[in-house]
C-alpha positions as CSV (number, residue, x, y, z in Angstrom):
1,M,25.6,-16.3,-16.0
2,K,24.3,-13.5,-13.6
3,K,25.6,-9.9,-14.3
4,E,28.2,-8.7,-11.8
5,R,26.7,-5.7,-10.1
6,T,28.4,-3.0,-7.9
7,A,26.7,-0.4,-5.6
8,V,28.4,2.6,-3.9
9,V,26.8,3.5,-0.5
10,T,27.9,6.6,1.3
11,G,27.5,7.1,5.0
12,A,27.5,3.4,5.4
13,S,28.8,2.5,8.8
14,R,25.4,2.7,10.7
15,G,21.7,3.3,10.5
16,I,20.3,3.7,7.0
17,G,23.6,3.2,5.4
18,A,24.3,-0.1,7.1
19,A,20.8,-1.5,6.2
20,L,21.2,-0.5,2.7
21,A,24.6,-2.2,2.6
22,A,23.1,-5.5,3.9
23,A,20.0,-5.6,1.6
24,L,22.3,-5.1,-1.4
25,A,24.7,-7.6,-0.3
26,K,22.0,-10.3,0.1
27,E,20.9,-9.4,-3.5
28,G,24.3,-10.2,-4.7
29,Y,25.7,-6.6,-5.1
30,N,29.5,-6.1,-4.8
31,L,29.8,-3.0,-2.7
32,A,31.9,0.3,-2.0
33,L,31.0,1.6,1.3
34,T,32.1,5.0,2.8
35,C,32.0,6.7,6.1
36,I,34.0,9.7,7.5
37,K,34.8,8.7,11.0
38,N,33.9,5.0,11.9
39,K,36.4,3.1,9.6
40,T,37.0,0.5,11.9
41,Q,33.2,-0.3,12.3
42,L,32.8,-0.1,8.5
43,D,35.6,-2.7,8.0
44,K,34.2,-5.1,10.5
45,M,30.8,-4.9,8.7
46,A,32.5,-5.2,5.4
47,D,34.2,-8.5,6.4
48,K,30.9,-9.8,7.7
49,L,29.0,-9.1,4.6
50,M,31.6,-10.7,2.4
51,A,31.7,-13.9,4.7
52,K,28.0,-14.1,4.5
53,Y,27.2,-13.4,1.1
54,G,30.3,-13.9,-1.0
55,V,30.3,-10.5,-2.4
56,L,33.3,-8.2,-2.8
57,V,33.0,-5.2,-0.2
58,L,35.4,-2.2,-0.6
59,S,35.4,0.2,2.4
60,Y,36.6,3.9,2.3
61,Q,37.1,6.6,4.8
62,C,36.0,9.5,2.5
63,D,34.4,12.7,3.1
64,G,31.9,13.4,0.3
65,A,32.2,17.2,0.8
66,E,35.7,16.9,-0.4
67,Y,36.0,16.7,-4.2
68,Q,39.6,15.4,-4.4
69,A,38.9,12.7,-1.8
70,V,35.8,11.5,-3.7
71,D,37.7,11.7,-7.1
72,Q,40.6,9.6,-5.6
73,M,38.1,7.0,-4.2
74,S,36.0,6.8,-7.5
75,K,39.1,6.0,-9.4
76,D,40.2,3.4,-7.2
77,I,36.7,1.7,-7.2
78,L,36.4,1.9,-11.0
79,S,39.7,0.1,-11.3
80,R,38.7,-2.7,-9.2
81,V,35.2,-3.5,-10.5
82,K,33.6,-4.1,-13.7
83,S,31.1,-1.6,-13.7
84,V,29.3,0.9,-11.0
85,D,25.5,0.2,-11.4
86,C,24.2,2.1,-8.4
87,I,25.2,5.1,-6.3
88,I,23.3,5.8,-3.2
89,N,23.9,9.3,-1.7
90,N,23.1,8.4,1.8
91,A,25.5,10.4,4.2
92,G,24.1,13.5,5.8
93,I,24.1,15.4,8.9
94,A,21.6,17.7,10.6
95,H,21.6,21.0,12.8
96,F,19.1,21.8,15.2
97,G,18.8,25.4,16.1
98,L,17.7,28.8,15.4
99,L,19.2,30.2,12.0
100,S,20.2,33.4,13.9
101,D,22.3,31.5,16.1
102,M,23.9,29.2,13.4
103,S,27.6,30.0,12.3
104,P,28.5,30.2,8.5
105,G,30.7,27.2,9.2
106,E,27.8,25.2,10.5
107,W,25.7,26.2,7.5
108,G,28.4,25.3,5.2
109,A,28.9,21.9,6.8
110,V,25.2,20.9,6.2
111,I,25.0,22.1,2.6
112,D,28.3,20.7,1.7
113,T,27.7,17.2,3.3
114,N,24.1,16.8,2.3
115,L,23.9,18.5,-1.2
116,T,27.4,19.3,-2.5
117,A,28.5,15.8,-2.0
118,C,25.8,14.5,-4.3
119,Y,27.5,16.7,-7.0
120,H,30.9,15.2,-6.2
121,M,29.7,11.7,-6.4
122,A,27.9,12.4,-9.7
123,K,30.6,14.2,-11.4
124,C,33.1,11.3,-10.6
125,F,30.9,8.4,-11.5
126,V,28.5,9.5,-14.1
127,P,30.9,9.4,-17.0
128,A,31.4,5.7,-16.5
129,M,27.6,5.1,-16.1
130,V,27.0,6.9,-19.5
131,R,29.6,4.7,-21.1
132,Q,27.8,1.7,-20.0
133,Q,24.3,3.3,-20.8
134,S,22.8,2.1,-17.6
135,G,22.8,2.7,-13.9
136,H,20.7,4.3,-10.9
137,I,21.5,7.1,-8.6
138,I,19.3,7.4,-5.4
139,N,19.5,10.3,-3.2
140,I,18.3,9.9,0.5
141,S,16.3,12.9,1.2
142,S,13.8,14.0,3.8
143,I,10.3,15.3,4.0
144,W,11.7,18.5,5.4
145,G,13.0,19.1,1.8
146,N,9.4,19.2,0.6
147,Y,7.9,21.2,3.6
148,G,10.6,22.7,5.6
149,A,11.3,22.5,9.5
150,S,11.4,25.2,12.2
151,C,15.0,25.4,13.6
152,E,16.2,23.1,10.8
153,V,16.5,25.6,8.1
154,A,20.0,24.5,6.7
155,Y,18.9,20.8,6.7
156,S,15.7,21.5,5.0
157,A,17.3,23.6,2.4
158,S,20.0,21.0,1.7
159,K,17.3,18.4,1.3
160,G,15.2,20.7,-1.0
161,G,18.3,21.1,-3.0
162,V,18.7,17.4,-3.1
163,N,15.1,17.1,-4.6
164,A,15.8,19.8,-7.2
165,F,19.3,18.1,-8.0
166,T,17.6,14.8,-8.5
167,K,14.7,16.0,-10.8
168,A,17.2,18.0,-12.9
169,L,19.8,15.2,-13.2
170,A,17.1,12.7,-14.1
171,K,16.3,14.7,-17.2
172,E,19.8,15.1,-18.1
173,L,20.8,11.4,-17.8
174,A,17.5,9.7,-19.0
175,P,18.8,9.5,-22.7
176,S,21.6,7.5,-21.3
177,H,19.4,5.0,-19.5
178,I,20.4,6.3,-16.0
179,A,17.6,6.6,-13.4
180,V,17.8,9.2,-10.8
181,N,15.5,9.3,-7.9
182,A,15.3,10.3,-4.4
183,I,13.7,8.7,-1.3
184,S,12.1,11.4,1.0
185,C,12.2,9.8,4.5
186,G,10.0,10.6,7.3
187,V,10.9,9.7,10.9
188,I,13.4,7.0,10.6
189,D,14.5,5.4,13.9
190,T,18.2,6.1,13.8
191,D,20.7,7.9,15.9
192,M,19.7,11.4,14.2
193,N,16.6,11.2,16.3
194,V,18.4,10.4,19.9
195,R,17.9,14.0,21.0
196,L,14.1,13.5,21.2
197,T,12.9,12.7,24.7
198,G,10.5,9.7,25.3
199,E,7.5,12.2,25.6
200,E,8.3,13.7,22.2
201,R,8.8,10.2,20.6
202,E,5.4,9.4,21.7
203,E,3.8,12.5,20.5
204,L,5.7,12.2,17.1
205,R,4.6,8.5,16.9
206,R,0.9,9.4,17.3
207,S,1.0,11.9,14.4
208,I,2.2,9.3,12.0
209,P,-0.7,7.3,10.3
210,A,1.3,4.2,10.2
211,D,1.6,4.4,14.0
212,R,5.3,3.8,14.1
213,F,8.7,5.3,13.1
214,G,10.1,4.0,10.1
215,T,13.1,1.6,10.1
216,P,16.3,1.6,8.1
217,E,15.2,-1.7,6.5
218,D,11.9,0.3,5.3
219,V,14.3,2.6,3.4
220,A,16.4,-0.3,2.1
221,N,13.3,-2.0,0.8
222,T,12.2,1.2,-1.0
223,V,15.7,1.4,-2.7
224,L,15.6,-2.3,-3.8
225,G,12.2,-1.5,-5.3
226,L,13.7,1.4,-7.4
227,L,16.6,-0.7,-8.5
228,K,14.0,-2.9,-10.2
229,M,12.7,-0.1,-12.3
230,T,14.3,1.6,-15.1
231,Y,11.3,3.7,-16.5
232,V,10.8,5.6,-13.0
233,T,13.1,8.5,-12.9
234,G,13.0,12.0,-11.5
235,Q,10.7,11.1,-8.8
236,I,10.8,12.1,-5.1
237,I,9.4,8.8,-3.3
238,G,8.0,9.0,0.1
239,C,8.9,6.7,2.7
240,D,7.1,8.2,5.9
241,G,4.4,6.0,6.8
242,G,1.6,8.5,5.4
243,W,2.9,11.3,7.6
């Protein structure tokens, strides 16, 4: 009998998160999905995935930047499933503009949503993974965490932090057979890029060796590949079309 598996995906109501949820459900994973604002949309998607694939899909309105909310959610999830086998920290926000024009609150929101939330999720779910001596944590990062981007200092800093968090936590959890990796995304065709004009999109596309933007499904396929590997850990995997 095939082992029942559960994945938790944050920021799952659209874009990369929605693609991750669909790909994992197709592979037979039960799911716990989160969002901050689009709970109605998330519930509808959960119903569709349950009907199509026959898996359990739990949905939560939860801000990963709030520790108490994550703690409460994790206790509910762990009381309803046999194990949590995969955590995918996907939820993220961006901020475009000069650092000198950025308020402390805006800086804090980016860091808390993109980086601190990874700590909250690990803090709440890692003890159960350690007890079962298995699991995967996959953090959705960005090439700007490797190289930095002008007018995206907070976002770049948060993703650089995610990369360092990934490498350090991987070393900490490797003795417990828990793999921790990050996917460093290039330009993925999601709502995060709606600010780009048609001309800017075309110029950006021409700079990518693969000659196209990535899709949420490209990221989901990378995640599925990592879930098949137990000896690969502490890695920042590029999903950027060779950019």
